[in-house]
C-alpha positions in Angstrom: 27.3 109.7 76.0 28.7 106.6 77.4 31.3 108.7 79.4 28.1 111.1 80.9 26.2 108.1 82.0 29.5 106.3 83.6 30.0 109.5 85.6 26.8 110.3 86.7 26.5 106.4 87.9 29.6 107.0 89.6 28.4 109.9 91.1 25.4 108.1 92.3 26.7 105.4 93.8 29.0 107.6 95.8 26.1 109.8 96.6 24.5 106.7 98.4 27.7 105.7 100.1 28.0 109.1 101.4 24.4 109.5 102.5 24.6 105.8 104.3 27.8 106.9 106.3 25.8 110.1 107.3 23.0 108.1 108.4 25.4 105.6 110.5 27.1 108.7 111.8 23.7 109.7 112.9 22.9 112.3 110.7 19.6 114.6 111.1 16.3 113.5 110.1 16.6 114.7 106.3 20.0 112.7 105.8 18.0 109.6 107.0 14.3 110.5 104.8 16.7 110.7 101.8 18.1 107.2 102.0 15.4 105.5 100.5 15.0 107.9 98.0 18.5 107.8 97.1 18.6 104.0 96.7 15.5 103.8 95.0 16.8 106.7 92.3 20.2 104.7 91.8 18.1 101.0 90.9 15.9 103.6 88.5 19.2 104.4 86.8 21.3 101.1 87.2 18.3 98.8 85.6 18.4 99.9 82.3 22.0 99.6 81.8 22.4 95.9 83.7 21.4 92.8 81.6 18.1 91.1 81.9 18.8 88.6 84.5 19.5 91.7 86.8 16.6 93.3 85.5 14.3 90.1 86.4 15.4 90.9 90.3 14.1 94.3 89.5 10.9 92.8 88.2 10.4 90.4 91.3 10.9 93.3 93.7 8.2 95.4 92.0 6.1 92.6 91.5 6.2 91.5 95.5 5.8 95.2 96.4 2.8 95.1 94.9 1.7 92.0 96.3 2.6 93.1 99.8 0.4 96.3 99.2 -3.0 94.3 98.2 -2.3 92.1 101.2 -3.1 94.8 103.6 0.3 95.0 105.4 1.7 98.5 105.9 3.7 98.1 102.3 5.3 101.6 102.4 7.3 101.1 105.8 8.4 97.3 104.7 9.6 99.1 101.0 11.4 102.0 102.8 13.2 99.2 105.0 14.0 97.4 102.4 15.3 100.3 100.4 17.2 101.4 103.5 18.9 97.8 103.9 19.4 98.2 99.4 21.1 101.5 100.2 23.4 100.3 103.2 24.9 97.0 100.8 25.2 99.2 98.3 27.5 101.9 100.3 29.4 98.6 102.0 30.0 97.3 98.7 31.3 100.5 97.1 33.4 101.3 100.2 35.3 97.7 100.0 35.3 98.6 96.3 37.7 101.5 97.0 40.3 99.3 98.7 40.4 96.6 96.4 40.6 99.1 93.5 43.9 100.4 95.1 45.2 97.0 96.1 45.2 95.6 93.0 47.4 98.2 91.6 50.2 97.6 94.5 53.1 95.6 93.7 53.3 94.5 97.3 50.2 93.5 97.4 51.3 91.3 94.0 54.6 90.0 95.4 52.8 88.7 98.5 50.2 86.8 96.6 53.2 85.5 94.4 55.4 84.5 97.6 52.4 82.6 98.6 51.7 80.6 95.4 55.1 79.4 95.1 55.4 77.7 98.7 56.7 74.3 98.4 54.2 71.4 98.9 54.4 70.8 102.4 53.4 74.0 103.6 51.5 75.5 100.4 47.8 74.8 101.3 48.1 76.4 105.2 50.0 79.2 103.4 47.4 79.8 100.7 44.4 79.2 103.4 45.9 81.8 105.8 46.8 84.1 103.1 43.4 83.9 101.3 42.2 85.1 104.8 44.4 88.2 104.8 43.7 88.8 101.1 40.0 88.7 101.5 40.3 91.6 104.4 41.6 93.7 101.6 40.6 92.4 98.5 37.1 91.1 99.2 36.3 88.5 96.2 39.5 90.0 94.2 41.5 88.3 96.8 40.2 84.8 95.1 41.2 86.7 91.4 44.2 88.1 92.3 45.4 84.3 94.6 43.8 82.5 91.7 45.6 83.8 88.6 48.7 83.7 90.5 48.4 80.1 91.5 47.5 79.3 87.8 50.5 80.9 86.8 52.6 78.7 89.1 51.3 75.6 88.3 52.2 76.1 84.3 55.9 75.1 85.6 54.7 71.7 86.5 55.4 69.6 83.6 53.6 66.7 84.5 49.8 67.1 83.6 48.3 64.6 86.5 50.5 66.5 89.5 49.2 69.8 87.5 45.8 68.9 88.0 46.3 67.8 91.5 48.1 70.9 92.2 45.2 73.0 90.5 42.6 71.6 93.1 44.4 71.8 96.3 45.6 75.0 95.6 42.4 76.6 94.3 40.3 74.9 97.3 42.9 76.2 99.7 42.1 80.0 98.6 38.4 79.4 98.7 38.4 78.2 101.9 40.2 80.4 103.5 38.4 83.1 102.0 35.3 81.5 103.2 36.5 81.3 106.4 36.7 84.8 106.9 33.0 85.3 106.8 31.8 84.5 110.0 34.1 87.1 111.6 35.4 89.8 109.4 33.9 93.6 110.3 34.7 93.9 106.5 32.4 90.7 105.4 28.7 90.8 104.2 27.8 87.9 106.4 28.7 90.0 109.6 27.1 93.3 108.0 24.0 91.9 106.8 23.2 89.4 110.0 24.0 91.8 112.8 22.2 93.9 111.2 19.0 91.8 111.2 19.6 90.4 114.7 18.9 93.4 117.7 21.3 93.3 120.1 24.4 92.0 118.1 27.6 94.2 116.9 31.0 93.0 115.4 32.3 93.2 118.7 29.8 90.4 120.2 30.4 88.5 117.3 34.0 88.5 116.5 35.0 85.5 119.2 32.7 82.8 118.6 33.1 83.7 114.5 36.9 83.1 114.9 36.1 79.6 116.4 33.9 78.9 113.4 36.7 80.4 110.9 39.1 78.0 112.9 36.8 75.1 112.8 36.4 75.9 108.8 39.9 76.1 108.0 41.0 73.3 110.2 38.5 71.0 108.7 40.0 72.0 105.0 43.4 71.4 106.0 43.0 68.0 108.0 40.9 66.9 104.5 43.9 68.0 102.2 46.3 66.4 104.7 44.7 62.9 105.0 43.2 62.7 101.6 46.5 64.0 99.7 47.6 61.6 96.3 50.7 60.4 97.1 52.5 61.1 94.1 56.2 61.1 92.6 56.6 64.8 91.0 59.6 64.4 88.0 62.0 66.9 86.8 64.2 69.0 88.6 63.8 70.7 91.7 61.2 73.2 92.1 61.6 77.0 92.0 61.6 78.3 95.7 59.7 81.5 96.6 61.5 85.0 96.0 61.0 86.9 99.7 60.2 85.8 103.0 56.9 86.1 105.0 57.7 89.6 105.7 56.5 90.5 102.2 52.6 90.2 104.2 53.7 93.0 106.3 51.4 94.9 104.1 48.2 93.2 104.7 49.0 92.8 108.4 49.6 96.6 108.5 46.4 97.4 106.4 44.4 94.8 108.9 45.8 96.6 111.9 45.0 100.0 110.4 41.2 99.3 109.6 40.3 97.1 112.9 42.5 99.4 115.0 40.7 102.5 113.7 37.0 101.1 114.0 37.7 99.8 117.6 39.3 102.9 118.4 36.3 105.0 117.0 33.6 102.6 118.6 34.9 103.0 121.8 34.8 106.6 121.5 31.5 107.2 119.6 29.7 104.0 120.4 28.9 103.8 116.6 28.5 100.4 115.3 31.6 98.9 113.9 30.2 97.6 110.6 29.0 101.2 110.0 32.6 102.8 111.0 34.3 100.6 108.7 32.1 102.4 105.9 34.1 105.4 106.4 37.3 104.0 107.4 38.0 101.7 104.3 37.8 104.6 102.0 39.9 106.6 104.0 42.6 104.2 104.3 41.9 104.1 100.4 42.3 107.4 99.9 45.5 107.8 102.1 47.0 104.6 100.2 46.4 106.1 97.0 48.2 109.2 97.7 51.3 107.0 98.8 51.1 105.5 95.5 50.9 108.6 93.4 53.3 110.6 95.4 55.8 110.6 92.6 53.5 109.2 89.7 53.4 112.8 88.2 57.2 113.5 87.9 57.5 109.9 86.5 54.7 110.3 83.8 52.7 108.1 85.8 48.9 108.7 86.8 48.3 111.1 89.6 46.1 111.0 92.5 43.4 113.3 90.6 43.5 110.5 87.5 43.2 107.8 90.0 40.2 109.0 92.0 38.5 110.3 88.2 39.1 106.6 87.1 38.1 104.9 90.5 34.6 107.2 89.9 34.6 106.9 85.9 35.5 103.3 85.5 35.7 101.4 88.8 32.2 102.1 90.1 30.3 101.7 87.3 31.8 98.4 86.4 30.6 97.0 89.5 26.6 97.9 88.7 26.0 94.2 87.9 26.9 93.4 91.1 25.2 96.3 92.7 21.8 95.7 91.4 22.0 92.3 92.6 23.0 92.8 95.7 20.5 95.9 96.5 17.7 93.6 95.0 18.7 90.5 97.2 18.6 92.8 100.2 14.8 94.3 98.8 13.5 91.2 98.0 14.4 89.2 100.9 13.1 92.2 103.3 9.6 92.5 101.1 9.6 88.9 101.3 9.5 88.0 104.6 7.0 90.3 105.4 4.7 88.7 102.9 5.6 85.2 104.4 4.9 85.8 108.1 0.8 86.3 107.9 1.1 83.2 106.0 2.8 81.1 108.2 0.9 82.6 111.1 -2.2 81.7 109.2 -1.2 78.2 108.7 -0.2 77.9 112.2 3.4 77.7 111.9 4.6 78.7 115.0 8.6 78.5 115.2 8.8 79.5 118.9 7.6 76.1 119.9 10.7 74.8 118.0 13.9 74.4 120.5 16.6 76.5 120.0 19.3 74.0 119.2 17.0 72.7 116.0 16.7 76.3 114.7 20.3 77.0 115.1 21.0 73.7 113.3 18.5 74.6 110.7 20.3 77.8 110.2 23.7 75.9 109.3 21.5 73.9 106.7 18.8 75.9 105.2 21.3 79.0 103.7 23.0 76.4 102.1 20.3 74.5 100.5 19.0 77.9 99.3 22.4 78.6 97.6 21.7 75.1 95.7 18.6 76.9 94.2 20.0 79.9 93.2 19.4 82.3 96.3 22.3 84.9 97.1 22.9 84.5 100.7 21.9 88.1 101.4 18.5 87.2 99.9 18.0 84.0 102.0 18.9 85.4 105.0 16.9 88.8 104.9 14.7 86.1 104.1 15.1 83.9 106.9 16.5 85.9 109.8 13.0 87.9 110.4 11.1 84.8 110.7 13.4 83.6 113.4 11.8 84.4 116.9 13.6 86.9 118.8 16.1 85.6 121.3 14.5 86.3 124.1 11.5 84.1 122.9 14.1 81.5 122.2 15.9 81.9 125.5 19.4 82.5 124.0 21.7 85.0 123.1 21.4 87.1 120.1 24.7 86.2 119.5 24.0 83.0 118.8 21.7 83.5 116.3 24.2 85.5 114.5 26.9 82.7 114.8 24.4 80.1 113.4 23.5 82.2 110.6 27.1 83.4 109.0 28.0 79.7 109.6 25.7 78.6 107.5 26.5 81.9 104.9 30.0 80.5 104.9 29.3 76.9 103.7 27.0 78.7 101.1 30.0 80.4 99.9 32.0 77.1 99.9 29.2 75.2 97.9 26.9 76.8 96.1 27.4 76.9 92.0 25.8 80.8 92.1 28.1 82.6 94.5 31.3 84.2 93.1 33.7 82.1 94.9 32.6 78.9 93.2 32.1 80.4 90.0 35.7 82.2 89.9 37.5 78.7 91.2 35.9 77.0 88.4 36.8 79.4 86.0 40.0 79.0 87.2 40.4 74.9 87.1 38.3 75.0 84.1 35.8 73.2 85.7 31.8 74.0 86.4 31.1 75.9 89.6 28.6 73.1 90.2 31.4 70.5 90.6 33.5 72.6 92.6 30.5 73.3 94.6 29.4 70.0 95.1 32.5 67.2 93.7 35.5 69.0 95.2 33.9 70.4 98.4 31.0 67.6 99.0 33.0 65.8 102.3 34.2 68.9 103.3 30.9 70.3 103.5 29.8 67.0 105.1 32.2 67.3 107.7 32.3 70.8 108.3 28.6 71.3 108.4 28.4 68.6 111.4 31.1 70.3 113.1 29.8 73.7 112.8 25.9 72.1 114.0 27.4 71.0 117.0 29.5 73.9 117.6 26.3 76.5 116.9 24.2 74.5 119.6 27.1 74.5 122.2 27.5 78.2 121.8 23.7 78.9 122.3 23.4 77.0 125.5 26.4 78.6 126.6 
């Protein structure tokens, strides 16, 4: 029975993903009409399978839909828009999961991560920050899990417990900050995918360059703080073990990056379809091709063949992420419906954000999203709730890209500080401290300094 349920779950997730890809590739009206229905059917299927904490999000979504209907709004149109957003989030997550599933079993990826974790103290932080960015493009949150595990293993070789504790903190923070600094610019990040979908007139192509500046400020601040406040301790024992191999071990990551981004940009120039939508197709195709390469000789060697790996992905990997899928889908839905509920309330209360200067709105985005994260709001929920309330770029007299840059900066800071995000939870589990300690103690000064720098940056960019 469990296997049958897993099979139906995996097939349903694939069906939603394929439908969203067809919609992005300008499928017909029937394809578009099926998108919200498939998303709703998937939620009905998954809700009984997840734990109570996730089911509460489903109940909140139902309650908000009922409230919207009683408010007199066009609740059907809003609900349909919310389900379409939920379907896109599900498809994006499943597409990324396909690549992560292949990468996690690749020896080349393991070797590259081990090489970074074994770097000497003088360049370990910058190596893990840079490596964390590259791994994040392939593994998403799996980058923290892989590099964190390898870093923890390398720390066990340190005999001095004081130095081991210091190394743990510095290495894990480098990994986390490297990952979070990809969020404002990577075409594979939810921050870019969701925010560009919410702000008309924007795309990955318009966001990538200012997003890279945001990433540089975040990564550079982390490195500077680590260098300035690095504890001065004298290691005991013999010489440290040197890392095996060279920087060429990172070449598979670079090849994947060039392949995914190059294919996406090339298809964008040919088709005009937004890059984030193209990623939905390119990433699974790359994952399938990589699986074929990995399993070429598997059948002769007694290993898993291609069909077995695909079956494992559908029957095990996809059903295994149902908790995350429900949470992310409902975050997108609740944010959409909640924003529709708040807009008339704000209007009735005389709150007119169009009178607020654009620089103040940009700075507010940098801080409000992390604050919402401290209250337990997923960044997807916070952003889908916040962005529709912001006046249009035309009203503010700024470029639409400036709004995305401000929002994604706040999203990235949330990932580094909120005790409810996967990044802080994973880092805390490796360091054996609470996620709140990681976000509010370890990253306290990082947040203070970086948020000030990013506030200045988003204002300057908005005024350009």
